[in-house]
N, C-alpha and C positions, 0 to 999 in steps of 0.2 A: 449438730447432726445433722444441719443441712445439707453440709458437707459429704455426710456417712451415709445418709439414707434418701432413696430415689423417692420415695414415698414426699417427705418432708420437704424435700427441695421442689416436688411436681406441686405440693397444696402451697406455698408459695409462689412460685412463678405461674404458674396459670392462671388464676383469675386476672395476673397482672397481664400474661399475655394477651390473655382473651377480651379486652376491656379496652385494648389499642389495635387488635389486627384489624378492623375491618373498619377503623380510625375515622374520620369525622369528612364534611363536605363547606365548603365556604360557600356563601351567597352574596354578593351586594352587586351594586347597580354599574360599578366601576369594573368592568373585568380586566382592565389594566393592572389596576391593584391590587386584583386578587391573585393572578398569576403571580404576580411578587412576590404575595405573601407565601402561595405554595413554593417560589423555588426556595427563599428563603426557608421555609420549614425543612425543606431536603438539605441543603447547607447545612443549618447548622442541626443535625441530626435529631430532629427534636420528637419523633416518634421511639426512637431509642434512648434516650433521655427521661422521658419522660417514663416509658415502661421499667427500667430502671430504678428511678426513682418510687414507684409502685412497691418495686419487688424489696428492695432497701427499706421501705414504712414498714411491710407485710414481715418483713423478716427481722429486722431490729428493733421493731415498734417505734419506728418514725427516723426520717429520711427529709432532707429538702434537695431543691433546684436552686442553685447559684444562679443569679441574672448578675452575667459580667458587664459592664459597661465602661466603657475607655473615659477615661477624664472625671468619673463621676466617685466620690470618696465612699467607700464600703459602710462605712458607721453613721453615714446619715440616713434620713428616710427617703425613700424611694420616692421621688413623685414622676408620673408616668408621661403627663403634659409637659415637662422638660426637657426630656429626651433628645437628645442631640441629633439629627441624621447620619448614617451611619457609626454612632457609639455602640451599638450591642456586637460584642466580642464572641457571646456564645451563653450555652449553659453547662455550668457543671453539677453533678451527682454528688452530696455530700451524707453520707449515713451517720446516724449518731455519735458515732464515736467520733467523729472529725467535727464535730460542733459543741464546746460546751458551753453551758450558759455562765452569762457574764454577772455574778453576784451584785451589784452595781445594777442591774436594771429589772429587778424582781420585783417594784410595787405593781397592784394590780389598777386598772383602767378600765372599770365597767363599761364604757362608752367603747370599749372595742369588741367589733364579735368573736374573735377570740384573744378574749381578756387573760384566760389562765396562761399565756405564752409570753416568754418575755420577750422584751424588746429590742435586745441585745445577743449576740453569741459572737463565741469567742474559738476560732482556733486555734487548737493544741501545739503548745507549746511552740507558737508564735505571737505576737504581739498584733494579730490583724482581727478588727470587729467586727462583724458583719450584723447589718440593721435587722431585724425581722422580715421588712416591707419588703426587705430583695433577694428574701428564701420563699422559694413556693414549697411548703410542706405537704407531707406523704405519712400519714399515721398508721399505725400497727393496728393492736386490737385497744379500743379505747376501754379506759381503769376510771375509775374516782379519783375523787381531787387530794384524797387525803395518800393514795400509791403514787399519783401524779410527783404529789409535790417530793416523795422519799426517792423516786424517780429521775429526779431533775428536771422533768416536767417531762419526757417522754412515755410513751403508752409502750404497752405489753409487744411484745411478736405474738403473730398468729398463731405461731406452734404452741404456745405455752399454756392456752386451754384444752390440748388436745396430748400434751406431751406423754402422758399416762397411758394412753391409748397403740400411740406408734409403738411404747415400749414392749405393750401387752402384745401388740401385732408381731413384734421383731423376734421375741419371745418365742411364739407361735411357729414362726416361720423357720427358725433354728432349731427348734428342738424337734418340728416333723421334718429336715434334712438330718441331722442326728440318724433318726430311727431307720434310715436308709442304709446305712450300714448294719442293722440288725435287722433287715429286710429275710434273709436268710441265714439261718444258724444250721451249722453241723454238728453234728452230736456221734460221737463216737464212744462208745462201751468196751473197756478191755476188759479183759478177765483178769481179776487180784490185781486191783491199779491202785486199792490204798495199800498192799501189803509193795508194793513194789516202790510205791514213794517212798513209804518207811526208809531208804535205805539211799545213800550216793548213787551207787553201782544204779539202785532202779531207777531213781532219776530220769541218771544219764539214759539208762536203757527207753523208757518212756521218751524224753524229746526228742530221743534220736530218729524212734518208730515216729512219732508227729510228725518229723522230719521228711522222712523219706514217704509217707502217706500223701502228706499236702504236695512234694514235687511229680510225685507220681501222678495224681490228679490234675495239675496244672497243665503237665507234658500231654498227658494222654486220656486225662478224662474218664480216669478208671479208681478203681480203690482195689489195693494188694490187702485181704485183712486176715488175720490168724479164722480159722473156722469156728473158735469159741470168742469170737470179738464180734460187735453188734454197731453198724452204722444207720443213722436216723439222717433224715434234713427237717428243719421244723422253719417253719417263714411266715413271719407278723401278716393278721389280716390288719390290711388300709382303710375297711369300711367304716364310712361315716370324718376321717381324718379331713376331707377336700371339705364339707360341710362346714366344719369345724373353721379351718381356714378362712374360708372365705365370711364366715359368720365377724370374724373379726377385722376382713377387711371392708364390710361395708359399714361398720360400728365408725370404722376411719375414716370413711367417706362421709358419713352423717354428719361425724363432729366437725369433718374440713369444711361441710354444707358444698360439696361438690360432688355432681353423680358419678358413681361408678364406672359409667362408660366414658369420661371426660379423662378421670383421675386413673384408672385403673388400665384404661383400652381395653376393657373385656366387652363382648357382646354382653345384649340383656339376655336374661333367661325368666320362660315363663312361652305359655303360648300367647302368639299374637302378644307379640314383646317388642317392643320397637327400641325404646328409650325415648322417642322423640317427647315424650310428655318432661321426662327429667331435664333432660338438655335444656328447653323453651323455658322449665322455671329456672334453671341455673342462669340462663340469658335473659331470663328477666328480671333477676336480682341483679345481675350485673351492669344493667340499664340504668337501674334504679340510681346504682354506685357513679357510672359514669354521669348523674345529672348530679349528682350530690359533691362527689371526690372530685371529677376529672373535670367539669364544667368550668368550675370558676379559675382549675390553673390553666386551663386553654385560652379563655377571656382573657386574663391577666398577660398570657406570653403573648398573643396575638395583637394586643393593644403597644405591649411593647416594640415588637418586633414590626408595627404599621409606624410607631414611631421614628424607629430607626431606619426601616424600607424608603418611607412615603411622606418623613414629615409632620406625619398629623393622624388620626385616629380615623378609622371606618365607624362612623354612627350609624350606618343602617345592616353591617355587614351581621350577617347571620349562621351562627354556626350549628350543627346537626350532625349526629355521629349517625353514622353508616349501619344498618343494623348486622343484628350477629347472626342472625339466622340467614341463611344463605340458602336462595333456591336453587333445586338441580337443575340443570338445561333443562328438562323437558319438562318440570314447573315452572321454569321461566318463560318458556315459549309459551304454556297455557294463559300464563297472565298477560304476555304482552300481545296474544291475541284478544284474550277479552277487552283492553284497554284499549286495543284499534278498533275494536266494535263497538265499543263506547264512545269515541271521539267519533268515528263517523256516523253516528248517528245524531250527534249535539254537531258536527258540522251539516247535515241534512236539514237539521231542526233549526239554524242560524242561529246557537247559542252561545258557538265559539267562531273563532276562524281555523286559517290553517296552521298560522303561529303560533298559535297558544300549545295548539299539539307538539309543531315542532319546536316550542322551546324544553317541553316535558323531554322528549327524543334526547337533546342534545344534555338536561341535567344529569339524565340516566346514561348518557354517554353510550346510547343504542347505535346511532350512526358517526359518522366523522361529520357533523355539521358545522360549520362556520358562524364566525361572529356575522358575517357579511350576510350568510345565505338567511341569517336569524333578522336581519335588521330588512334584508331586500321582500321575506316575508309578512313584518309588519308593517312594510309601504304599501306593500299591494290591500293588506286587510282594511289600511284609512282610506286606501280610496274606491272601495268598494265600499265603502261608508257612507262615502260622500253620496250624495243623489246629483247625475248629471243633468244638460240642461232640459231635455229632452220630460224625463221624471220634473226638474221645478214646473216647466209649463203644464202638464197635467195633472198635479197636482195645484195647480192656481186654478183650471178650467173645470175640475172635479169639485172644488169647494163651493158652496153654497153663496148667492149674492144677497145683499142685505136687501135689493127692489124685488128680487123674486117673492109673488105674490105664492100661495099653492095655490094648486090646480082644483077648480070646481069639482 
């Protein structure tokens, strides 16, 4: 169905693509290390592979991203802190059909967070064993333990619970399409038709007559009829068909938990309808999935990349997903104006220095601000915080002395 039904493909692909579309930002005091990680991220095509992993997980009920490290035995547990510098070779997306469960690794260990997952997997038709710690899993529609056990410890495809809705939608679409062949029916009444069809000669006469009538209609858009014959044309009323088809599409949209504006690409209907609330709710749901599904994956990946690129992990590394809801140019300009006015008020009140505002502008990529510009602004702010000699003398002169007595 994923290959032949565009709705099924979009139900699988859209959430995965939306979860990684705006991607994320990295924050750390070590800007040089941050730049190296961002370069490595592009070199290993991390966004593309993570998106593929999410798609295969949704489609097949499970998939995994294999961490390929040079000089290490895939069958052994991964120890991130022992990864050698330059060892990371890349990542490989494997769907559930490319991984089989090693029957010797099925004992359940309740001390593991994913206790139900086998510790070892095998590449089919090979002797290659991969330890689960070297795989970054992406699951589909979660199922209970008894079904999980029957399905070789893989979950269901996200298409499984909405399969019937997709089938009904296809039936309505194909039925509606077939109706167009009969939207206009020609009716030709011929005198003594039944009598003529009772003989072979009469049948041939009727057939020839229909051929001539149809040919004349095709070429000249006219009919030549006997005075005793009658011609009528009836059309089918399609009123209400569109509403029925739309109802089934809305049912599919609800079952997939994807708003129609995203799934079908159609404009919202109704007075004052913008579809904004539906999209925002959808993005909020994806934001929650980013935190519960995607964050553990990227945190592990960046630790692995840091060990390979830097030789150590970044303890202060902060990973933040960018907002899925992107402002228009007008909205962005209004928001920037409000922030600029707020910064100006805080600057005048001495709450912040220019360096604080400059750092925010750099983080938002508002202007091409270099690290040197930021360091210079921070140094200037520190100089302003330190009192000069005159301020120190004035402060000492204005301080009350112990031998001073109050005036009468």
